[in-house]
Each structure stands twice: as C-alpha cells, then as structure tokens.
MMTF fields as JSON, N, C-alpha, C and O atoms, coordinates in Angstrom:
{
  "mmtfVersion": "1.0.0",
  "mmtfProducer": "UNKNOWN",
  "numBonds": 355,
  "numAtoms": 356,
  "numGroups": 89,
  "numChains": 1,
  "numModels": 1,
  "chainsPerModel": [1],
  "groupsPerChain": [89],
  "chainIdList": ["A"],
  "bondAtomList": [4, 2, 8, 6, 12, 10, 16, 14, 20, 18, 24, 22, 28, 26, 32, 30, 36, 34, 40, 38, 44, 42, 48, 46, 52, 50, 56, 54, 60, 58, 64, 62, 68, 66, 72, 70, 76, 74, 80, 78, 84, 82, 88, 86, 92, 90, 96, 94, 100, 98, 104, 102, 108, 106, 112, 110, 116, 114, 120, 118, 124, 122, 128, 126, 132, 130, 136, 134, 140, 138, 144, 142, 148, 146, 152, 150, 156, 154, 160, 158, 164, 162, 168, 166, 172, 170, 176, 174, 180, 178, 184, 182, 188, 186, 192, 190, 196, 194, 200, 198, 204, 202, 208, 206, 212, 210, 216, 214, 220, 218, 224, 222, 228, 226, 232, 230, 236, 234, 240, 238, 244, 242, 248, 246, 252, 250, 256, 254, 260, 258, 264, 262, 268, 266, 272, 270, 276, 274, 280, 278, 284, 282, 288, 286, 292, 290, 296, 294, 300, 298, 304, 302, 308, 306, 312, 310, 316, 314, 320, 318, 324, 322, 328, 326, 332, 330, 336, 334, 340, 338, 344, 342, 348, 346, 352, 350],
  "bondOrderList": [1, 1, 1, 1, 1, 1, 1, 1, 1, 1, 1, 1, 1, 1, 1, 1, 1, 1, 1, 1, 1, 1, 1, 1, 1, 1, 1, 1, 1, 1, 1, 1, 1, 1, 1, 1, 1, 1, 1, 1, 1, 1, 1, 1, 1, 1, 1, 1, 1, 1, 1, 1, 1, 1, 1, 1, 1, 1, 1, 1, 1, 1, 1, 1, 1, 1, 1, 1, 1, 1, 1, 1, 1, 1, 1, 1, 1, 1, 1, 1, 1, 1, 1, 1, 1, 1, 1, 1],
  "groupList": [{"groupName": "ARG", "atomNameList": ["N", "CA", "C", "O"], "elementList": ["N", "C", "C", "O"], "formalChargeList": [0, 0, 0, 0], "bondAtomList": [1, 0, 2, 1, 3, 2], "bondOrderList": [1, 1, 2], "singleLetterCode": "R", "chemCompType": "L-PEPTIDE LINKING"}, {"groupName": "LYS", "atomNameList": ["N", "CA", "C", "O"], "elementList": ["N", "C", "C", "O"], "formalChargeList": [0, 0, 0, 0], "bondAtomList": [1, 0, 2, 1, 3, 2], "bondOrderList": [1, 1, 2], "singleLetterCode": "K", "chemCompType": "L-PEPTIDE LINKING"}, {"groupName": "LEU", "atomNameList": ["N", "CA", "C", "O"], "elementList": ["N", "C", "C", "O"], "formalChargeList": [0, 0, 0, 0], "bondAtomList": [1, 0, 2, 1, 3, 2], "bondOrderList": [1, 1, 2], "singleLetterCode": "L", "chemCompType": "L-PEPTIDE LINKING"}, {"groupName": "MET", "atomNameList": ["N", "CA", "C", "O"], "elementList": ["N", "C", "C", "O"], "formalChargeList": [0, 0, 0, 0], "bondAtomList": [1, 0, 2, 1, 3, 2], "bondOrderList": [1, 1, 2], "singleLetterCode": "M", "chemCompType": "L-PEPTIDE LINKING"}, {"groupName": "TYR", "atomNameList": ["N", "CA", "C", "O"], "elementList": ["N", "C", "C", "O"], "formalChargeList": [0, 0, 0, 0], "bondAtomList": [1, 0, 2, 1, 3, 2], "bondOrderList": [1, 1, 2], "singleLetterCode": "Y", "chemCompType": "L-PEPTIDE LINKING"}, {"groupName": "HIS", "atomNameList": ["N", "CA", "C", "O"], "elementList": ["N", "C", "C", "O"], "formalChargeList": [0, 0, 0, 0], "bondAtomList": [1, 0, 2, 1, 3, 2], "bondOrderList": [1, 1, 2], "singleLetterCode": "H", "chemCompType": "L-PEPTIDE LINKING"}, {"groupName": "PHE", "atomNameList": ["N", "CA", "C", "O"], "elementList": ["N", "C", "C", "O"], "formalChargeList": [0, 0, 0, 0], "bondAtomList": [1, 0, 2, 1, 3, 2], "bondOrderList": [1, 1, 2], "singleLetterCode": "F", "chemCompType": "L-PEPTIDE LINKING"}, {"groupName": "ASP", "atomNameList": ["N", "CA", "C", "O"], "elementList": ["N", "C", "C", "O"], "formalChargeList": [0, 0, 0, 0], "bondAtomList": [1, 0, 2, 1, 3, 2], "bondOrderList": [1, 1, 2], "singleLetterCode": "D", "chemCompType": "L-PEPTIDE LINKING"}, {"groupName": "ILE", "atomNameList": ["N", "CA", "C", "O"], "elementList": ["N", "C", "C", "O"], "formalChargeList": [0, 0, 0, 0], "bondAtomList": [1, 0, 2, 1, 3, 2], "bondOrderList": [1, 1, 2], "singleLetterCode": "I", "chemCompType": "L-PEPTIDE LINKING"}, {"groupName": "THR", "atomNameList": ["N", "CA", "C", "O"], "elementList": ["N", "C", "C", "O"], "formalChargeList": [0, 0, 0, 0], "bondAtomList": [1, 0, 2, 1, 3, 2], "bondOrderList": [1, 1, 2], "singleLetterCode": "T", "chemCompType": "L-PEPTIDE LINKING"}, {"groupName": "VAL", "atomNameList": ["N", "CA", "C", "O"], "elementList": ["N", "C", "C", "O"], "formalChargeList": [0, 0, 0, 0], "bondAtomList": [1, 0, 2, 1, 3, 2], "bondOrderList": [1, 1, 2], "singleLetterCode": "V", "chemCompType": "L-PEPTIDE LINKING"}, {"groupName": "PRO", "atomNameList": ["N", "CA", "C", "O"], "elementList": ["N", "C", "C", "O"], "formalChargeList": [0, 0, 0, 0], "bondAtomList": [1, 0, 2, 1, 3, 2], "bondOrderList": [1, 1, 2], "singleLetterCode": "P", "chemCompType": "L-PEPTIDE LINKING"}, {"groupName": "GLY", "atomNameList": ["N", "CA", "C", "O"], "elementList": ["N", "C", "C", "O"], "formalChargeList": [0, 0, 0, 0], "bondAtomList": [1, 0, 2, 1, 3, 2], "bondOrderList": [1, 1, 2], "singleLetterCode": "G", "chemCompType": "PEPTIDE LINKING"}, {"groupName": "SER", "atomNameList": ["N", "CA", "C", "O"], "elementList": ["N", "C", "C", "O"], "formalChargeList": [0, 0, 0, 0], "bondAtomList": [1, 0, 2, 1, 3, 2], "bondOrderList": [1, 1, 2], "singleLetterCode": "S", "chemCompType": "L-PEPTIDE LINKING"}, {"groupName": "ASN", "atomNameList": ["N", "CA", "C", "O"], "elementList": ["N", "C", "C", "O"], "formalChargeList": [0, 0, 0, 0], "bondAtomList": [1, 0, 2, 1, 3, 2], "bondOrderList": [1, 1, 2], "singleLetterCode": "N", "chemCompType": "L-PEPTIDE LINKING"}, {"groupName": "GLN", "atomNameList": ["N", "CA", "C", "O"], "elementList": ["N", "C", "C", "O"], "formalChargeList": [0, 0, 0, 0], "bondAtomList": [1, 0, 2, 1, 3, 2], "bondOrderList": [1, 1, 2], "singleLetterCode": "Q", "chemCompType": "L-PEPTIDE LINKING"}, {"groupName": "GLU", "atomNameList": ["N", "CA", "C", "O"], "elementList": ["N", "C", "C", "O"], "formalChargeList": [0, 0, 0, 0], "bondAtomList": [1, 0, 2, 1, 3, 2], "bondOrderList": [1, 1, 2], "singleLetterCode": "E", "chemCompType": "L-PEPTIDE LINKING"}, {"groupName": "ALA", "atomNameList": ["N", "CA", "C", "O"], "elementList": ["N", "C", "C", "O"], "formalChargeList": [0, 0, 0, 0], "bondAtomList": [1, 0, 2, 1, 3, 2], "bondOrderList": [1, 1, 2], "singleLetterCode": "A", "chemCompType": "L-PEPTIDE LINKING"}, {"groupName": "CYS", "atomNameList": ["N", "CA", "C", "O"], "elementList": ["N", "C", "C", "O"], "formalChargeList": [0, 0, 0, 0], "bondAtomList": [1, 0, 2, 1, 3, 2], "bondOrderList": [1, 1, 2], "singleLetterCode": "C", "chemCompType": "L-PEPTIDE LINKING"}],
  "groupTypeList": [0, 1, 2, 3, 4, 5, 6, 6, 7, 0, 6, 2, 6, 8, 9, 10, 11, 0, 8, 0, 7, 6, 0, 12, 6, 7, 2, 9, 13, 6, 7, 9, 13, 12, 14, 4, 9, 8, 12, 2, 0, 7, 15, 13, 10, 6, 13, 16, 8, 7, 4, 7, 1, 17, 16, 12, 2, 12, 12, 2, 7, 8, 9, 6, 10, 10, 3, 17, 1, 1, 1, 13, 7, 18, 10, 9, 2, 6, 16, 2, 6, 7, 6, 11, 6, 0, 1, 14, 0],
  "groupIdList": [1, 2, 3, 4, 5, 6, 7, 8, 9, 10, 11, 12, 13, 14, 15, 16, 17, 18, 19, 20, 21, 22, 23, 24, 25, 26, 27, 28, 29, 30, 31, 32, 33, 34, 35, 36, 37, 38, 39, 40, 41, 42, 43, 44, 45, 46, 47, 48, 49, 50, 51, 52, 53, 54, 55, 56, 57, 58, 59, 60, 61, 62, 63, 64, 65, 66, 67, 68, 69, 70, 71, 72, 73, 74, 75, 76, 77, 78, 79, 80, 81, 82, 83, 84, 85, 86, 87, 88, 89],
  "secStructList": [7, 2, 2, 2, 2, 2, 2, 2, 2, 2, 0, 0, 0, 0, 0, 4, 4, 4, 1, 6, 6, 7, 7, 7, 5, 7, 4, 4, 4, 5, 7, 6, 6, 1, 7, 3, 3, 3, 3, 3, 1, 7, 4, 4, 4, 1, 6, 6, 7, 7, 6, 6, 6, 7, 1, 7, 7, 7, 7, 3, 3, 3, 3, 3, 7, 7, 7, 7, 1, 1, 2, 2, 2, 2, 2, 2, 2, 2, 2, 2, 6, 6, 7, 7, 5, 7, 1, 7, 7],
  "xCoordList": [0.822, 0.0, 0.869, 0.641, 1.847, 2.713, 3.524, 3.703, 4.009, 4.772, 3.908, 4.388, 2.639, 1.742, 1.572, 1.651, 1.343, 1.194, 2.49, 2.466, 3.609, 4.901, 5.063, 5.48, 4.733, 4.814, 3.855, 4.239, 2.62, 1.606, 2.068, 1.936, 2.602, 3.09, 4.25, 4.254, 5.217, 6.363, 5.938, 6.468, 4.992, 4.495, 3.856, 4.139, 2.985, 2.286, 3.192, 3.047, 4.117, 4.863, 6.279, 6.905, 6.79, 8.125, 8.076, 8.669, 7.364, 7.354, 6.46, 6.897, 5.228, 4.284, 4.82, 4.672, 5.435, 5.965, 7.071, 7.383, 7.658, 8.716, 8.168, 8.928, 6.866, 6.262, 6.176, 5.58, 6.77, 6.814, 5.408, 4.626, 5.103, 3.819, 2.615, 1.578, 2.754, 1.675, 0.534, 0.752, -0.68, -1.87, -2.944, -4.081, -2.595, -3.549, -3.888, -3.756, -4.332, -4.721, -6.198, -6.99, -6.548, -7.891, -8.799, -8.416, -9.987, -10.951, -11.508, -12.07, -11.373, -11.919, -11.056, -11.41, -9.949, -9.062, -9.485, -8.795, -10.6, -11.15, -11.896, -12.588, -11.758, -12.584, -13.878, -14.091, -14.729, -16.035, -15.924, -16.859, -14.799, -14.591, -13.93, -13.772, -13.544, -12.915, -11.403, -10.773, -10.801, -9.341, -8.905, -9.606, -7.765, -7.303, -5.968, -5.014, -5.901, -4.685, -4.127, -4.848, -2.833, -2.112, -1.062, -0.328, -0.986, 0.062, 1.098, 0.762, 2.335, 3.429, 4.284, 4.651, 4.596, 5.403, 6.875, 7.603, 7.31, 8.736, 8.925, 8.497, 9.566, 9.783, 10.913, 11.172, 11.579, 12.691, 12.221, 13.05, 10.904, 10.407, 10.584, 10.465, 10.865, 11.12, 12.569, 13.482, 12.777, 14.13, 14.956, 16.182, 14.308, 15.015, 15.727, 16.555, 15.427, 16.011, 17.426, 17.658, 18.355, 19.742, 19.872, 19.888, 19.962, 19.959, 21.155, 21.063, 22.271, 23.466, 23.287, 23.902, 22.459, 22.248, 21.024, 20.869, 20.174, 18.958, 19.325, 20.063, 18.801, 19.093, 18.277, 18.673, 17.202, 16.349, 15.212, 14.611, 14.927, 13.853, 12.607, 12.625, 11.556, 10.298, 9.177, 9.409, 7.993, 6.834, 6.413, 6.99, 5.406, 4.87, 3.46, 3.073, 2.707, 1.373, 1.403, 2.061, 0.679, 0.536, -0.952, -1.73, -1.357, -2.758, -2.888, -2.242, -3.724, -4.058, -5.359, -6.398, -5.302, -6.46, -7.107, -6.475, -8.381, -9.107, -10.277, -10.995, -10.463, -11.578, -12.776, -12.922, -13.613, -14.816, -15.92, -15.659, -17.138, -18.27, -18.672, -19.275, -18.342, -18.743, -17.546, -16.644, -17.567, -16.516, -16.477, -15.397, -17.631, -17.67, -16.963, -16.367, -17.022, -16.306, -14.794, -14.066, -14.336, -12.909, -12.445, -11.379, -13.247, -12.906, -12.783, -11.836, -13.734, -13.7, -12.456, -11.809, -12.116, -10.917, -9.669, -8.852, -9.522, -8.361, -8.334, -7.266, -9.491, -9.552, -9.146, -8.514, -9.498, -9.092, -7.577, -7.003, -6.936, -5.471, -4.835, -3.626, -5.65, -5.178, -4.581, -3.595, -5.176, -4.716, -4.975, -6.066, -4.001, -4.121, -4.914, -4.336, -6.234, -7.073, -7.147, -6.952, -7.431, -7.64, -8.846, -9.827, -8.762, -9.836, -11.024, -12.119, -10.839, -11.919, -12.827, -12.858, -13.549, -14.425, -15.665, -16.551],
  "yCoordList": [-1.187, 0.0, 1.256, 2.17, 1.301, 2.472, 2.652, 3.774, 1.549, 1.617, 2.097, 2.809, 1.709, 2.135, 3.647, 4.294, 4.216, 5.666, 6.372, 7.438, 5.786, 6.359, 6.36, 7.362, 5.241, 5.165, 6.17, 6.891, 6.218, 7.111, 8.566, 9.318, 8.958, 10.321, 10.638, 11.678, 9.756, 9.983, 9.991, 10.764, 9.139, 9.098, 10.431, 10.983, 10.952, 12.201, 13.421, 14.269, 13.512, 14.755, 14.739, 15.792, 13.567, 13.488, 12.933, 13.498, 11.821, 11.137, 11.836, 12.107, 12.127, 12.727, 14.022, 14.221, 14.913, 16.133, 15.872, 16.752, 14.691, 14.359, 13.769, 13.537, 13.527, 12.966, 14.053, 15.108, 13.78, 14.759, 15.023, 14.095, 16.29, 16.736, 16.231, 15.907, 16.168, 15.655, 16.668, 17.851, 16.183, 17.041, 16.488, 16.96, 15.512, 14.914, 13.497, 13.108, 12.724, 11.341, 11.276, 12.129, 10.265, 10.095, 9.418, 8.422, 9.953, 9.361, 8.033, 7.282, 7.722, 6.476, 5.266, 4.144, 5.463, 4.353, 3.604, 2.678, 3.988, 3.233, 2.024, 2.124, 0.88, -0.267, -0.22, 0.714, -1.212, -1.197, -1.348, -1.005, -1.855, -1.991, -0.764, -0.689, 0.193, 1.404, 1.369, 2.322, 0.297, 0.245, 1.155, 1.274, 1.791, 2.755, 2.301, 2.064, 2.179, 1.727, 2.838, 3.483, 3.04, 4.053, 3.338, 2.497, 3.658, 3.133, 4.209, 5.301, 3.907, 4.849, 4.292, 3.118, 5.12, 4.676, 4.547, 3.773, 5.309, 5.371, 5.312, 6.213, 4.252, 4.115, 4.995, 5.033, 5.694, 6.546, 7.771, 8.516, 7.997, 9.111, 8.846, 9.765, 7.604, 7.278, 7.584, 7.022, 8.473, 8.906, 7.78, 7.873, 6.731, 5.629, 4.705, 3.894, 4.81, 3.902, 4.358, 5.514, 3.425, 3.679, 3.304, 2.124, 4.303, 4.08, 3.274, 2.569, 3.365, 2.621, 1.116, 0.312, 0.741, -0.669, -1.254, -2.474, -0.408, -0.882, -1.467, -0.856, -2.655, -3.314, -2.723, -2.818, -2.145, -1.513, -0.813, -1.359, 0.369, 1.106, 1.014, 1.373, 0.543, 0.409, 1.011, 1.763, 0.672, 1.167, 0.251, -0.82, 0.676, -0.142, 0.314, 1.442, -0.556, -0.246, -0.23, -1.055, 0.724, 0.821, 0.758, 1.51, -0.128, -0.222, 0.088, -0.538, 1.056, 1.386, 0.662, 0.954, -0.283, -1.084, -0.429, -0.233, -0.096, 0.623, -0.231, -0.815, -0.3, -1.066, -0.123, 0.565, -0.108, 0.728, 0.008, -0.89, 0.405, -0.248, 0.428, -0.207, 1.707, 2.443, 3.171, 3.625, 3.264, 3.986, 5.449, 6.026, 6.047, 7.459, 7.694, 8.752, 6.722, 6.837, 6.858, 7.595, 6.043, 6.003, 7.31, 7.826, 7.836, 9.109, 10.193, 10.98, 10.23, 11.217, 11.042, 12.026, 9.803, 9.541, 10.072, 10.757, 9.759, 10.226, 11.753, 12.36, 12.368, 13.831, 14.444, 15.5, 13.797, 14.289, 14.226, 15.006, 13.293, 13.202, 14.129, 14.073, 14.981, 15.899, 15.165, 15.614, 14.044, 13.284, 14.123, 14.671, 14.23, 15.134, 14.545, 14.023, 14.635, 14.195, 15.287, 16.467, 14.882, 15.865, 16.713, 16.224, 17.967, 18.909, 18.819, 19.255, 18.265, 18.237, 17.028, 16.129, 16.999, 15.873, 16.006, 15.157],
  "zCoordList": [0.0, 0.0, 0.0, -0.792, 0.872, 0.962, -0.326, -0.799, -0.883, -2.134, -3.293, -4.175, -3.292, -4.357, -4.325, -5.369, -3.164, -3.065, -3.437, -4.052, -3.07, -3.434, -4.958, -5.537, -5.604, -7.058, -7.703, -8.624, -7.224, -7.779, -7.693, -8.658, -6.551, -6.346, -7.283, -7.941, -7.343, -8.228, -9.694, -10.493, -10.045, -11.413, -11.79, -12.853, -10.904, -11.211, -11.261, -12.141, -10.33, -10.181, -10.747, -10.866, -11.096, -11.688, -13.104, -14.023, -13.275, -14.566, -15.588, -16.707, -15.22, -16.176, -16.778, -17.983, -15.999, -16.624, -17.655, -18.457, -17.64, -18.604, -19.904, -20.843, -19.966, -21.171, -22.234, -22.019, -23.361, -24.454, -24.994, -25.201, -25.216, -25.78, -24.988, -25.566, -23.691, -22.835, -22.759, -22.498, -22.992, -22.939, -22.007, -22.018, -21.221, -20.294, -20.69, -21.85, -19.698, -19.939, -20.303, -19.902, -21.057, -21.583, -20.562, -19.949, -20.381, -19.453, -19.946, -19.15, -21.216, -21.745, -21.4, -21.76, -20.72, -20.377, -19.119, -18.692, -18.526, -17.402, -17.947, -18.96, -17.278, -17.66, -16.843, -16.07, -17.012, -16.34, -14.827, -14.103, -14.342, -12.896, -12.289, -11.07, -13.116, -12.615, -12.609, -12.15, -13.106, -13.208, -14.346, -15.351, -14.195, -15.184, -15.762, -15.02, -17.087, -17.752, -18.626, -19.388, -18.495, -19.273, -20.102, -19.584, -21.358, -22.22, -22.491, -22.949, -22.212, -22.492, -23.624, -23.609, -24.587, -25.723, -25.377, -25.998, -24.382, -24.069, -22.561, -21.84, -22.084, -20.644, -20.125, -18.922, -21.019, -20.583, -19.805, -19.281, -19.716, -18.909, -17.418, -16.607, -17.052, -15.65, -15.327, -15.932, -14.373, -14.027, -13.391, -13.342, -12.909, -12.255, -13.238, -12.825, -14.503, -15.49, -15.839, -16.191, -15.733, -16.125, -17.61, -17.962, -18.453, -19.9, -20.374, -21.379, -19.671, -20.054, -19.836, -20.536, -18.884, -18.585, -19.292, -19.355, -19.813, -20.485, -21.847, -22.619, -22.129, -23.401, -24.536, -25.698, -24.23, -25.232, -24.525, -23.601, -24.953, -24.313, -25.175, -26.353, -24.594, -25.309, -24.482, -23.535, -24.851, -24.143, -23.016, -22.821, -22.276, -21.209, -20.877, -21.185, -20.255, -19.767, -18.251, -17.618, -17.678, -16.227, -15.934, -16.521, -15.034, -14.645, -13.163, -12.323, -12.86, -11.478, -11.156, -11.747, -10.217, -9.838, -8.625, -7.587, -8.784, -7.742, -7.272, -8.083, -5.968, -5.401, -5.252, -4.241, -6.264, -6.233, -6.986, -7.786, -6.726, -7.37, -8.678, -9.544, -8.827, -10.028, -10.635, -9.931, -11.943, -12.66, -12.221, -12.089, -11.998, -11.605, -10.272, -10.067, -9.368, -8.095, -8.323, -7.659, -9.27, -9.577, -10.209, -9.875, -11.117, -11.749, -10.679, -10.69, -9.769, -8.686, -7.827, -7.468, -7.495, -6.704, -7.404, -6.788, -8.684, -9.431, -9.52, -9.434, -9.689, -9.736, -8.405, -8.379, -7.3, -5.978, -5.795, -5.035, -6.494, -6.474, -7.514, -7.738, -8.15, -9.198, -10.386, -10.971, -10.74, -11.895, -13.144, -13.3, -14.025, -15.178, -16.347, -17.3, -16.264, -17.367, -18.425, -18.131, -19.655, -20.72, -20.374, -19.814, -20.708, -20.372, -21.313, -20.957, -22.51, -23.492, -23.287, -24.126, -22.205, -21.911, -22.698, -22.603]
}
C-alpha cells in the first residue's frame, strides 16, 4: 500500500511532466470496474532507469487497480489526487 502511493506520487509529479507533448490522460481508459490503464510509448520518462544498462527502451502499460463499485467513483478519486485528465471531456 505504501509503495503504491509512493509510485503514484512519483508518477504524477516526476514522470508525467517528462512525457513529451503531454496534454492529459484520456478518461476512456477506465474499464467497467474502474481500473485505469495508461500506455506509455517510451519508458525513458522514468528517471530511475539507467539508460546505459537498459538493453532496449520500449513502451509499457501501467494499470491502477481501484476497489470501487462504479466507474464514476474512480474518476472522482483520481480527480481528488489531481490526476491530469484531458480537459476536453
């Protein structure tokens, strides 16, 4: 639990600002259970990666699993964490 919040915080405030041409995440990436999946084309936005040791940099998917009964509850939770959704809803 503590590691998840640490990852979430670092992702929002360190990693996301390093994403080139970032304009916000899409609200349609929630599934029916409220889990949110993000696809990144380039994992080099993570400052923890040592590029000299990486054999190849590719993309990755990140899924945030949320225990909620409705998708709208998950959206509200993410908004309370100031998750950067696209403004053109």
